[in-house]
N, C-alpha and C positions, 0 to 999 in steps of 0.2 A: 807449367804448372800457374790455370788461374784458379781465383778465387779464394784469395788466403784474407782478403779483408769479412768483416758484417759494422753495419748497424749504418746508418744512413748519416743524421746531424753530429751525433757519438763516436768516432768510426776504427775499428782497430784493422790493422793488417799484424798478422807473426812471417814472424822468417825464421829458417835457420832449420838445420836438421841434429838426430838427435845425437850424435857422430862425428858432429861436424865443429869447430872451435868455438862457437856460441850461436846461442839464440838469441832472440830478439821482438821488438813487438813496436811500431807507430802509430800511435795518440794524434785521432786527429780531432779536431772540432771541439775539445774542451776549454772552456770559455777562461779568459785570464784571470788573474791576480789571485788567483784561487792558493793560497802557500800550500808545496810542494816538496820533501826532498826525502832522500834515498831510503832515509828514516819511517818516513811514512807508508812504503813498498816492501818493506824488509819484513816487517810483523808478517805480514800477508805467505809474501813467501815463505819463510819459516815453518809456516802451518802445511805448510802442500811438500816442501823439498823430499827426496826419501834417505834413508836411513837412520828415519827418529826409532826403529824398533823393529823386533825379529816381525815383524809381520807386515813389512814395505818390503821391497827393494833394496840389497844393501849397496846399493851405488849410491859413497862420497860425495857426494856436492852439494857445497856450500852456496848457491843458487844464491849473489851476492849479487845482487841488482845493479844497476849505472844511468843514470840518467847522462844522456848526451848532447839531449837538446829542447829545447823549450821552455826551461826555467831563465830566470836571472833572478838576481840582489838586488831588492830597491835600498832606497836611501838611508831605511831604518834596521838593511841587514837581513830583512826575512827575506827568503827563493820564494819566489812566485811563478803562476805557470805565466806563459807571456800571448796567450791565444793560437803558437803556431805549433806546427804539428809536436809530439812529446816523444822522443826515441829512448827505449829504454833494451837492456843492452844483460844477459850473462852470458858468462863461459863457461863454455861445458869444461871439467878439471878430471873427469872421473870413467871416462870411456873405456870400454876395454872391446875393440869392436872382432876381438882376437877369438872369442866367444862365438862368434858367430857365422865361423870360417864353412863351418861342416856343415851346414843347412843355405849357406850362399847360393846353393841352384836348388834348394829344397824348396818350396812351396808350403807355412803353417797351415794347416787343418783351423779354418774360424779365425784367420788373419790377414789383413788389408795383400799381405805380397801375391798373393794371386791377381787381384782387382788392379793393383796400382803399374802391374806389370803388363797386364791385359791392353790397359790406357796409354800408358807413356812407353813404353816396353823398355822404363826404367825403372830396376829394382834396388832397394837401399836394402840391402840387409845385413846392414851393420845397427839392429837396432830398430830399421822400422822408418829410417830418414823423415819422413813428412809425419806420417801415417805411424809413428809414436806418439804417448803419450807424454815425450820430456816436452812436446807443445809447447802441455796445457800450465806451464810454469811460465807461459810470456800473457799467459789469457788472466792471471792471478794477478800480475802486474798491473797490467791494463784495468783490471778490478779495482784493483786500491787507487788508482784514479778517478776511475768515476766512482767510488766512494764518497769524492771527496767533492763532488759536483750534487751529491745527490745527501747533502748534509742532512740529519732530521729523519732519513733514514735506517733503518737498524734490519740490517741482513744476516740472519745469521744459516745455520746449514744442520744438520745431524745426521748422522746414518740411522736408518730404524730399518734395517734387513741386511741379517749376511747370509748365504745359501738360503735354506726355507726356516732361522729363529730368525724369528721377528720384537719387536722394541718388547713391550709391557705400556702404551700408555696410561697407564693410569701411573705409571714412576715416572713418566718427564719433567724432568728438571733442568734446566737450559744451562745451568753450573755445573753439572757434571760434566758438562763438556768436554771439561780442560783439565778433569781431570783421568781423561783416560785416555789410551792411544786412538780409539777408535771413533773419535766426537761422537761417544753416544748418551743419548740424555737420559739411562737407563742402565746403572749398574751391575742391575743384575744381570743384565742384556751380554753388560761389556766382559763377565766376568765369564758368560756362558761363549761367548766368544771365543775367550781367550784363549779356553780350551778346545776348543772349535777348530778354530785357523792354525793349531800348533798341529792339528792331527791332519791339516791342508796339505800345513810347507812342509813337513817331515816327507811326505808322500809325494809331494812335488807338482803336487797339480795345482785346482783354484778353483774358486769356486764366484757367482756375481754377489749384487747387493744392490739392495735400492735407500737413492738421498731422499733427504725431504728440506726442500730451501724454501725460507721463509722471510719477507720483506714487510714489517710492521712500519708505522708511518706514511705509508702510502698514500694522498688526497684523493678522492675523489674524479675522474678527469681525465686522467693518462690514457692513450691508445687510444686511437679513430678505427669506424668503420669504412668499408667492407676489409682492406685487406690490408690498414694498417691499425690492425685488432694488440694490445699486448699481447694477450693470450697464445694469439700467434708467433711472435717473434720468438716468445720463452718458449718453446716447442719447439723451434726452431734453434734458438740457444742453446739450449741445452744436449737436440739430439744430434749439437755437433762434434759435443764431447764424444773423443773418445770411448770406442766400448758402449754407448748408448745407445741401449735397444725399444725402450719405453717411455714416456712423455705422460702425466698427468696434471690437471689443475683440480684442486680442490678436490673433490670425491673423485674425477676421475673415472671410471672404468667401475668402477662403486656405483653412482649415479646408474648406469644401466639396468641396478636388478633395488631401485626405489619407485615409490610413488609418486606422482606430483604434490600429494599436502607431503610426504617427506623432507621432499627433493629444496619446495620453496625456502627460500631465506625468509620470511618475515620480517615486516620492517614496523618497528614503534617511536614513537620522538624519545629524545632523551630527556634529562633534566633543563638545559636551556633549549631545547624546541627546536633539535637536530632529529636528522633522523640518525637509527640506529636498527643493524639488523642482528637479528636475534640466532641466527647462523651463521657458518660459513661454507657452505655446501660449495657455494662456487669459484671459492680460494681466492676471493677480493677481484674477480672478473667478470663485469657481466655485457656481452654485447661487446665485448673486447674491450671494454672499457672497466678501466681502479676503480671499486664501489667506496672504497674508501677503508674497506676494512682486511684485516692482513693479506699480503697475499702468497700465495700458498701456491708450493711447484714438488712434484717428487717426481726420480728419473730410474729406471731402471740400469744397471752397469749390466752386462754380462762377464762371466767368470775369462781370466787373462788368460789368452788362445796357444803361448809356449809354458809348456808345462814337461817334464821327464817322462811321460808314460808316453809310450809308441803309437801315431795314430799313423793311421794310413792316409798318402798325398801321393804328386807326386813330381820330375823334375820339370826344371826350364828345357829341357829336351826332351820330356814326353815320356819318360821312364815310371815308375812304378816304384814306387819308395815304401818304405815306412820315416817316420820321424818324433825326433825329439826333440830338442833344446833345451841346451845349456844354458848357464848364465846366470842371471840375478836378477828375479823377476818378483811381481809383488802378486801373495797368493790370491787376495782379494783387492783389484785395483780402486773398485769404491771407497778405501775407507781413504787414500787421498784424492778423491773426490769431492768430497765434500769443499774443502776450497774453490776448488775450480766450478764446482753450480755456484758457490755464493758470491764469485767474481764474475761467472756470467747473470743472472741477475743484473747484481751492478750493474755493467754495461748495459742491457736492455733498460733498467729503470731510467739511465744517467742519459740516453738517448729519447726515450718516451719522454721525460723533462722537459727535455731543452725543443721537443717537437710542440710540446704541449704550449709550450712559453714565447715561440714563435704562431703559435696560432692566436692565441687568447690575449696574445700580449704577458709580460712579467707582474 
């Protein structure tokens, strides 16, 4: 199986399966002499790990990350990157493969079970193997390293829709995100989602969600036409996250309903004589190059395919059957996708920062 890597100058390769002994990643291209310890990474891992509320899978994983290579302690006792590949690993400690034994030969509708088998002739029924969202834990680890590369850039994500229920943007408060289990910037939406997801969870069903990721402090000039566009790489990165079915930058699909007058981000000069955009419909990217405004990306996550309601399917042997999936699953996988989206934003920005530096000098 190829295509387990992404990025160019800042390049990440992930490895491991959901129910294997461990998962990990290799980060190649990180500049040397950047302070980096496990604690710099662990805080972000803790945001994504399962079992933290009744609204996520009850699989219990500590997700304790280990740095295996690419760092050394200097004469002042500070651990720093060496510029060589950084290998990170997390041990799997709470696999329950037997939960999947009943669907060993049955394809879950809406899942990658069928397509993986069609392509490779191998299907890892134990939680989906490489197709499992468990793989995204190592994206978060790599994203923590990427944040160290682009210090000065603030990257924050929020859940803005669960099922049909959207936040009220008039209530947006970044500080609220840490006060509820949904990464919601709107406390009223968080309260509504709690009741809504309780019903979804008890029914053994699932729903989708929309996540918004905002990067502030990105200077004008990152990205390159025609095939190295910043928004192209951001869209590809977000689309590569498990269960993502749609991505938009700035106004995205809403731009189709606007006039040229409404959509135009007009420009004036600030008090220091620097360009200042009066709006940010473009989401901080024009012509594939950052404008200096916040970079805004949203992505839609489909409902988890592992549900208790029987759905029509077939077996590997070609028999028609009904399938329901027992075990521990997220009623809304979009909740834990927030730190994953942040991580992918960080990795893309780190890659483009290094590319930009290589073109124009430091």
